[in-house]
C-alpha positions as CSV (number, residue, x, y, z in Angstrom):
1,M,52.1,-34.5,-34.9
2,R,54.1,-32.8,-32.2
3,Q,57.8,-33.4,-31.9
4,G,59.4,-34.6,-28.7
5,R,61.7,-32.4,-26.8
6,V,65.0,-33.3,-25.2
7,N,65.4,-33.1,-21.4
8,Q,68.6,-32.2,-19.5
9,L,69.7,-35.8,-19.4
10,G,69.3,-36.2,-23.2
11,G,66.1,-38.2,-23.0
12,V,63.2,-37.4,-25.4
13,F,59.8,-36.5,-23.9
14,I,56.5,-35.0,-25.0
15,N,55.4,-32.3,-22.6
16,G,52.1,-33.2,-20.9
17,R,52.1,-36.9,-22.0
18,P,52.8,-39.8,-19.7
19,L,56.1,-41.8,-19.9
20,P,55.6,-44.9,-22.0
21,N,54.7,-48.1,-20.0
22,H,57.9,-50.0,-21.0
23,I,60.0,-47.2,-19.5
24,R,57.8,-47.2,-16.4
25,L,58.2,-50.9,-16.0
26,K,62.0,-50.7,-16.4
27,I,62.1,-48.0,-13.7
28,V,60.2,-50.4,-11.3
29,E,62.4,-53.4,-12.3
30,M,65.6,-51.5,-11.7
31,A,64.4,-50.2,-8.3
32,A,63.4,-53.7,-7.3
33,A,67.0,-54.8,-8.3
34,G,68.3,-52.3,-5.7
35,I,69.4,-49.6,-8.1
36,R,69.0,-46.1,-6.6
37,P,66.5,-43.6,-8.2
38,C,69.3,-41.1,-9.1
39,V,71.1,-43.9,-11.1
40,I,67.9,-45.0,-12.7
41,S,67.3,-41.4,-13.7
42,R,70.7,-41.1,-15.4
43,Q,70.7,-44.5,-17.1
44,L,67.2,-44.1,-18.6
45,R,67.5,-40.4,-19.2
46,V,64.4,-39.6,-17.3
47,S,64.2,-36.8,-14.7
48,H,64.7,-37.8,-11.1
49,G,61.3,-36.3,-10.2
50,C,59.6,-38.5,-12.8
51,V,61.4,-41.6,-11.4
52,S,60.4,-40.8,-7.9
53,K,56.8,-40.1,-8.8
54,I,56.5,-43.5,-10.6
55,L,58.1,-45.4,-7.8
56,N,55.9,-43.7,-5.2
57,R,52.8,-44.5,-7.2
58,Y,53.9,-48.1,-7.6
59,Q,54.4,-48.4,-3.8
60,E,51.0,-46.9,-3.0
61,T,48.9,-48.6,-5.7
62,G,51.0,-51.5,-7.1
63,S,50.4,-50.0,-10.6
64,I,52.8,-48.4,-13.1
65,R,50.0,-46.8,-15.0
66,P,49.9,-43.1,-15.3
67,G,47.3,-41.1,-13.2
68,V,44.0,-39.9,-14.7
69,I,44.0,-36.3,-15.6
70,G,40.7,-34.4,-15.2
71,G,37.3,-35.9,-14.8
72,S,35.3,-35.6,-11.6
73,K,35.4,-37.7,-8.5
74,P,32.2,-39.4,-7.5
75,R,30.6,-38.1,-4.4
76,V,30.3,-40.4,-1.5
77,A,26.8,-40.2,0.1
78,T,26.3,-40.0,3.8
79,V,24.1,-42.6,5.5
80,E,21.4,-39.9,5.9
81,I,21.3,-39.2,2.1
82,E,21.2,-42.9,1.2
83,E,18.4,-43.6,3.7
84,R,16.4,-40.6,2.4
85,I,16.8,-41.8,-1.2
86,E,15.6,-45.3,-0.3
87,Q,12.6,-43.8,1.6
88,L,11.6,-41.6,-1.4
89,K,11.9,-44.6,-3.7
90,K,9.7,-46.7,-1.5
91,E,7.1,-44.0,-1.1
92,Q,7.0,-43.3,-4.9
93,P,8.4,-46.2,-6.9
94,G,8.2,-44.3,-10.2
95,I,10.0,-41.2,-9.0
96,F,12.7,-39.8,-11.3
97,S,16.2,-39.2,-10.1
98,W,15.9,-35.4,-10.8
99,E,12.8,-35.3,-8.6
100,I,14.7,-37.1,-5.8
101,R,17.5,-34.6,-6.1
102,E,15.0,-31.6,-6.0
103,K,13.4,-33.0,-2.9
104,L,16.7,-33.5,-1.1
105,V,17.7,-29.9,-1.9
106,K,14.3,-28.7,-0.7
107,V,14.7,-30.4,2.7
108,S,18.3,-29.2,2.9
109,I,19.9,-32.7,2.9
110,L,21.7,-31.6,-0.3
111,S,23.0,-28.2,-1.1
112,N,22.8,-26.6,-4.5
113,T,26.5,-26.3,-4.6
114,K,27.2,-30.1,-4.0
115,L,24.6,-31.7,-6.2
116,Y,24.9,-35.4,-6.9
117,T,24.7,-36.8,-10.4
118,Y,21.5,-38.4,-11.6
119,S,23.3,-41.7,-12.2
120,F,24.4,-41.6,-8.5
121,I,20.8,-41.3,-7.3
């Protein structure tokens, strides 16, 4: 198991790992009580950047949970793509998703560089 390292404020952290939820919650509670981020940072021994990032995320999303690292974002289909998929499904009810994708590429609705997943289709 990796050991935590000590930051400049004397707080322990594990590089690349999110701050524990109880500390995130404390940051939000202290900010709600009117305590400035620089004071929160010193009291909890968490970097000012980390405090700011957590407070910004909380303001934007209402969540204290850490962001997801990696993964792929689902592609949003245009109306044209959705209509064409529906048309192909009506014309051939038993058509496979890979066949739909091939046909969309063939008629240049989809490009080979921006392929949609089969589960999307």
